[in-house]
N, C-alpha and C positions, 0 to 999 in steps of 0.2 A: 408538472408538479413533478419534481426533480427527485426521479430513486436514479439508488447506485445499486449495485446488488451485486458482492462479492462470490470470487470461491478462488475453490483448487484449495483450501485450506489440507489439512493431516494428521496422523502421526509419523514423525520418520524418526530415522536414529542419527543422534549427533555424528553429522559430517555429512549428508543425504544434503537434499534441493527437492525444493520447491520450487513454481509459479506460477505467483497468481492473480488472479485476476478481476479486472472490476471495469464489470458495463454498465457507464450511464446512456441517460434517455431525460430528457425535460431542460433540455440546455441545448445552446449552442456547444457541443463539448467541444472543440477548434477551436473557441473563442477565454475554454477559460482553464487555468491554470490548476493540475491535479497533485494531489499528495497521501501517502498510505500514511500509516497512523498505527501504534501499537499497548494493549493495554496488557498486561500481565497482572494475573494475580494477588491482591495487595497493589496495589501499585495505582498512579494516573500517568491515564495517556500518554504517549509521546508518537514527539513526528518521527519519520521514519524516511522517510523521501517525498520529495519535490520534485513536479514537472512544471515549468515550464508553457505556454501556449507554445510556444515557438522551440519546445524540445530542452529549457536550460535545467538542467538536475542540480539538486544539492539534495546531499543528503547526513543526514548522522554520523558524528566518528564510532561511534561504538558498533558499523554496520557500514564505514565502508572500502570497500573492494569486495565484500563481499555480497552488496545486494544488488540489482541494476531495476533503474524505474524505466520506463517507456510506456510509448503510448501507440497506437493508431488512430487516426483521427478518423482514418474508411470506419472504422468499425466499433468511433465512439466505447471504447475501449487501454483501458489504463494497465499494466503488468506491474508487475512485482519481482524481477527471477531474485532466490533467494539459496544460496550458495554455501555451504562450507556453516548450514549448519550448527549452533548450538544449545546445550539445556538453556542454555538463561535468554535462547530469544524464543523461546514457549509463552506465547501469548494471541489474546483478539487481535484479528490485525483490520486493520476497516483504511475504507477509502473515501476520498472528502474531495469535495467541492473546494476552490479555493479560493479565496477571494483578492481583489485586487494591493488588497494589504499582508500575502502572503499567510495571514489565518484556515481559516474552514469555514463554511458556513452553510454545509450539507454534508449528513454521514449515511455509508453505506451501515448495511446489520451486522458486517462484521466476519469475519473466518476464523476457527479458531484451528493454529500453529501450536502441536505439539512435538517438542523432544525429546528421544530418550537418551539418553545417556547406553 
């Protein structure tokens, strides 16, 4: 059974930084692409960034240059470094296991990121 546990969210002032972590179990982590998504109040969940099993990355235009996704296969963990936070980054951030077609197939419980202006 796939289990994803996110951590690292919190309340931060605009311009600040956070590093989100997602620990995975129940999968062969090194063989799977991973993704970070977010859902703001009243909005649909949206893709933030993905990283393939070999480390290729992809970002939403709104976060390019500010967010960095990375992975540590030895720790079965995927990270999201978030810099220069903006109030519009406020959302629940979820990690996901990506299927081979690039869409999410398993979700974590999410971690709240709140950015104050």
